[in-house]
N, C-alpha and C positions, 0 to 999 in steps of 0.2 A: 592413418589422419582421417578425420571426418569431416566435413563441412555438415554443420545443422542449420536445417532453414524450416521455416513454420510458414507453409503454405496460406495462401490468401483459401477464405470459406466459398465465395460466390460461386453460384453455378458456369459461370463461365469465368475461367480463369486466368491471370494474365498474372508473369513474373515480373516483381521486384528490380530494380537495376542495382540494389544493395546488394545481393547475394555475396557478391566475391569480397565484402566487405566484411563477413559472419566472422564467428568466432570460429577457429577451425580445429578447436579441442572435442571429443569424443563426448555426447552425452552421456551424464553418469546417472542410471537411475537411482535415487537416494533408497533407504531402507526405510520406509516409510507404512509396511503393511501394517493394518489394524487387525486383530482378533479379536471378534467380537467375546462378549463374557458368557458364561452360562446362564444372566439372567436376560441377556439380552437376544439369547438364539431359542427360537420358536421350537428348534426340534427336528427331527428327520422329517420329511415331506412323505407323501406316498410315493412309493417305488415306483420307477419306471425310467423306460428305456429309450436314451436318445439315437436315433439312427444316422451317422455320416458316412457320406462315400467320399471317396477320393479319384480323381483326374488328371493324376499329375504324370509327368513323362518315366513309363517307365521303358521306352522304344522313342528313334525317334532324335533329331537336329537338338534335344534338349535332356537326353537320357543322363547326361551327368549331374542333373540338377534331382532326378528323382529321387536317389538314395537321403541326400537331407533332407528335401521334405517330406519324404515318408514316415522318416525316422522321427521327425519333431512333431506329425500328428500322434504319430505311437507313442511318444513319451510324454506329449500332455496328456493322450487318454488312460495314459495309467495312473497318472497323478488323478485326473479325474476319478477315476475307479479308484482308488485309494482311499476317497473319502464319502462312498456311497452313503457307509453308513450312518453320516452327521447330515446327508443331504438327498436320500434316496435315489438319487441319478445315479443309471448305469449309460456308458457310452458306447457304442458299438461300430465300431469301423468296418465298412467295407472296402476294399483297395480294390481300385481300377486302375489303367493304363489310356493319358490321354493322346498318347500319339501325337502327331503332328500332322498337317493340312497334306502332306504324302501319303502319310500311310495309313491315316484316316480312322487310327483306332478309335475313335472317340462315336465311330459309328454306331458299335455296337457296344460297348462300354458305356455310355449314359443310358441308354435302353434300359441296360442290365442293372443298373445303379437305381435308377428312376423306378424300375421292376423290384425293388426289393426294399421297396419304402421310406428311404433317405429323405430327412427332413432339410439338410442341406449337403451340397458336393463342395469338395476342396479340389480349387484347379480351374484354370489348367496352368501350369506356367508360363508358355507362351501367351503372349496376347493375341497375337490372329489367331490358337487354336481356341482359346474363350470363343473369339465371337462366333465363330462356326456351328457351337453349341448352346450361347448363353440363352434364345431365345426359345429352346426345347425345356431348358432346365425352371424358366422363369416363368413360362408358361404352364409347367405342370404346379406352378405354386412353392418351390424349389427354391433356397437361396444356393447363388452360386459366389464363393467366398473365395477369390485369388490372393495368397500368399505372395506372388512372383508378377503379376500383370501391371505392365507400367506404362501401357497406349493412353495417350488422354481422351480416346475414342470413350471409355467408358465416363468419364467423368459426364457426357450429357446424352448417356442411353439412354434408351426408353427400356428399365429393365423393373416397372413395378416396385421398385422399390426395395429388390432383392438382389441386389449385386452390393459385394462390399469387395475389401481387397487392403491387405496392409502393408503392402508394398506404395509407393509414394508416385505421382505421376513423371512420367520425362521429362513435364518442362522443369521439372526441378533436376536430374542427372544430366541432361543436354546439357542446362544450365553450368552447372558446375566442373564438367567438362572440356567443356567448348572454350570455359575462362582458363583451366588449366593452361591446355594445351597452349594458349595465348600467353599465359604469364610466364612457361617455360622457355620463349623465345622465341616460339614459329612463327611466321609470319603468312606461310602457305599451307596449305592445309590439303590433303586427298583422302577420300574416304571411298572405303566396301562394305556396300550397306545390303541386309537383307531385305528383301521388296515385299513387305508385310507391315501389315499397322504398325508394329512395332519398332523396326527400321529406320522406317520411310519418316514416321512423328519422332523417334530421338534425333535422327541424323536433321531433321529437322533444327530441334533443337539446339542440336550443339551447332550447327550452321549460324542461329542468331548470335549467340552468344559471341562468338568465336568473331564473324565480320564485324558486332559492336564493340570489341574488343580491338580494331583495326586490321583485319586479320584478312586474308581471303582463300576462299576455297576455289582450290584448280582444276578436281575431277569428284565425280563421285555416283561413282556406275553401281548397277545394281543387278543383282542375281535371282531366282527364285527357289523357294523351299523343292529340294528332290534335286536342285544342280549337283555336279561333282564334279565338274570342269570348270574351274576359273580364271583359265590363262587370259582371257580378254579384260578382264577386271584388272588382273593386275599388270597387264602390260599399260593400261589406259590409264593407272593411276600414275606409276613410273615413268613412264613418257610426258609427265605434268613436271616431273621433278620437285614435287612436294616438299617443307623443310620436316612434315609431319604427316603418317596416315593413318585415322581411325577407324579402326574395324569394328564396323555394328554388325556383327554376326551371331549368329549360334554355335554350335560346334562345327560347323564346315569351316572354322578361322585353321582347324587341324590339317585342314588338303589346301587352303590358303597360305597360311605360315612358310613350309617350304620353298615356295614361288617368292617368298622374299627375302629368307637367310642369303646373305651373302651379295644383295642388290642393294640390299635397305640399312639404315643402321638401326639395333635394335633398341635405342635407346629412344628412339621418334616412332615409336609405336606404342599405340594408345587402343584399351581395350573396355569394355562395358560387359556389365553385369550377365549378358547374352553368353560372351563365351569369355568370362574371366574365370579361369580353374586351375589348378597345380598340375602341370605338365609333366613334370617331372623329367624321367628320361623318358618321353615318347617320340622325342626327334632324333633321330641316328647322328645325325648333321644340325647345327644350327644353333643357337643362343638369343634365348630373351633378356638378358641382362640390360636392366637398367629401364624395359619396358612399365609404363603405369596404364592403369586402368580405375575404372570408379566400379561402388557397387553399393547399391542401396543397404540404408541399414547402418545398425554400429560397428563399429570396426570390430575384425572379428577377437583380438586383442581385449580390447573390454570388456567382450562376453566370452572368457576364456571360462568361467566358473560353468557358465551354460553348456558349453564345447565338451567341457571332461565328464561334467556329468550326463551327457547327450553321450558320449564314448563308452560309459560304462553301460548305460543304458544298453546298447546295442549290441555290448560285449556278454550280457546278462541275457539278451534274446537270443545271442547266436548269429546272428546275420553279418556279413562284412562288414569291416569299418570302414567310418566314411571316409574318402579322399580333400572333399571339399565338405563344408560348410554354409555353400549359400542357402539363402530364403531357410534355412531348418527354425529359425528362430521366428520367424515370420509364418510359417504353418504350423508351430506350438504358437503359437499368440492368437492365430484364427480359431483353432480346434476349443481355446480355452475362453472365447469370447463367446464361441457358439454355447457352449454350455453355460456358461454365467446368463446369456439371453435368458436360456432356456429354464433358466430359475423364477430368473426377474418375471417373466411373463407366467409364473406359478405354475412349475413344471409342465410347460405346453411343448409339445411335435408339432406344432401347424408351423409352418415355412414364415409361412407372414407375420404370425403372432412372433415370432424369437426374434424376424428382422425388425419389427418397432422397437424393439428394445435393444439396439446392439448399440447404436449410436450412444442410448445411457450406460451400458455397462462398460464402454470406452471411453465413457469423460464426457461425448460431446453434450451433454445435456448442463453441464458444468453445475450439476447441484452434489455429485456421487460424494463420499469417502473415499480417500487412495488406500489402493491396497496393488498386492504384487505377485499375489499369490492365488491359484484355485481356489486353496483352502480358506485364505483369508477372504476373500472378494463372497467367497460361496459364504460366511459365517453372515457377512454382515448380511446380504438379499435375506436368508435364512433368517435372521433376526429381526424384518421387517426392515430393514436401510436400502440405502441407494452404494450399489458398490462401484467404484470410477477404475478401471484395470489399468494399472499401468505394466507395458507387457516385458519384455525380454528384448523384441527390434526395437522399442521406443514406448511416446507416453501414445500413442496413437491416434486417439483424438478424433473420431469421425466426426466429419459436417454431415450436413442433411444428404448428401448422395451416397455417403458409404466412401469417400475417397479419407485416408487422414490427412489431418490436417500440420501431423509438424514430421519434419523424418533427418534423417541424419543419411547424406551420402561418404561411403566409405572411399577414399583414395590408398591404392597400393602400388604396389614395384615388385617388379620380376627380379629375383637375384640369380647368380649364376649358375644354382638348382632347378632354374625355369619355373619355380614354385612362386609365389607369389605370398608378401607380409605387408603390414603397414606401413604407410610413406609420410617419413618424420623428415620431409626437407621442408 
């Protein structure tokens, strides 16, 4: 199940009260790609290379998101480079590790990427980690483009117009999750929350939605990145005897869950995008059967053709098969949009010049021709038109501060195998 929401477009945003009434069918992208005719195509532009870096989590508490995100970037780059003869554009990707605020891999990786002369850096996945280096990146005139940052802090951040994201703000995910928990008949809620801009921000919006629906939050202990023992947080939540527990964490959830198995019903546990993963046989004992979670983006089921193609690409590259697909589509779209904005800017590799075209190629200017692949969008641009890219992750449509104005929030449920699938309740 996916809940589709269109976000307000003003810089200071509030979420309308009607989200719970929105249609719950997944947004389906129509096959509306347009290919320019030979007469419309101006021909290849001067050959040039656009350098892109990634600062995605190869290590740290979101490392499980690194493989699908990097695969999305690599697959997009392969499609862009397959069209070089028509566009003149070659994308060169330098991969780097964002790490997290505990191991601080970004302290050496960001200078390395900037030293490589990149025009944009895709990452980080963690909002808290992105906030550690955003000033360094945009201060260098380089675009920072995250496929997974959801903190509302970025909506009003002073980023010189150089920060963009394909993931929606947590104002939307929090609203959907809080309402889901209430609609499931729970009257009291406990939370275990990562103490950073992502965790506390999402917890705020879950709490607001749950309380607006008549519920009460009875406990919400926090922990810090790098913590490895969570006994006090688990004890505090269980002592409050809530009807449901929302785990607003990253991969620390793997350490937290064994402390809940046998003490709390699995079908009353709720996950978020930071920890929704296929656990499989990771736990010697304990079941997640019936637990639910939310993940921004179209449901995995609805983009199966993309994930099948991505699997084939990963296999062709000789890299390990993907276990999760979280934010793969958003990473793919981020890469495509950067390339299209570079073309629309006349083949520019200047960060600020490319950034000035990102809203346009996403459809945010409202005057583009719809297209759904890099090749079709590039043909429109090379032919002198304006492209409006609708991506794998959704329409995107950036507002004036680089936030997507439309989003789907997928709802998932764990089965007996401790893996998740789209919820159809």
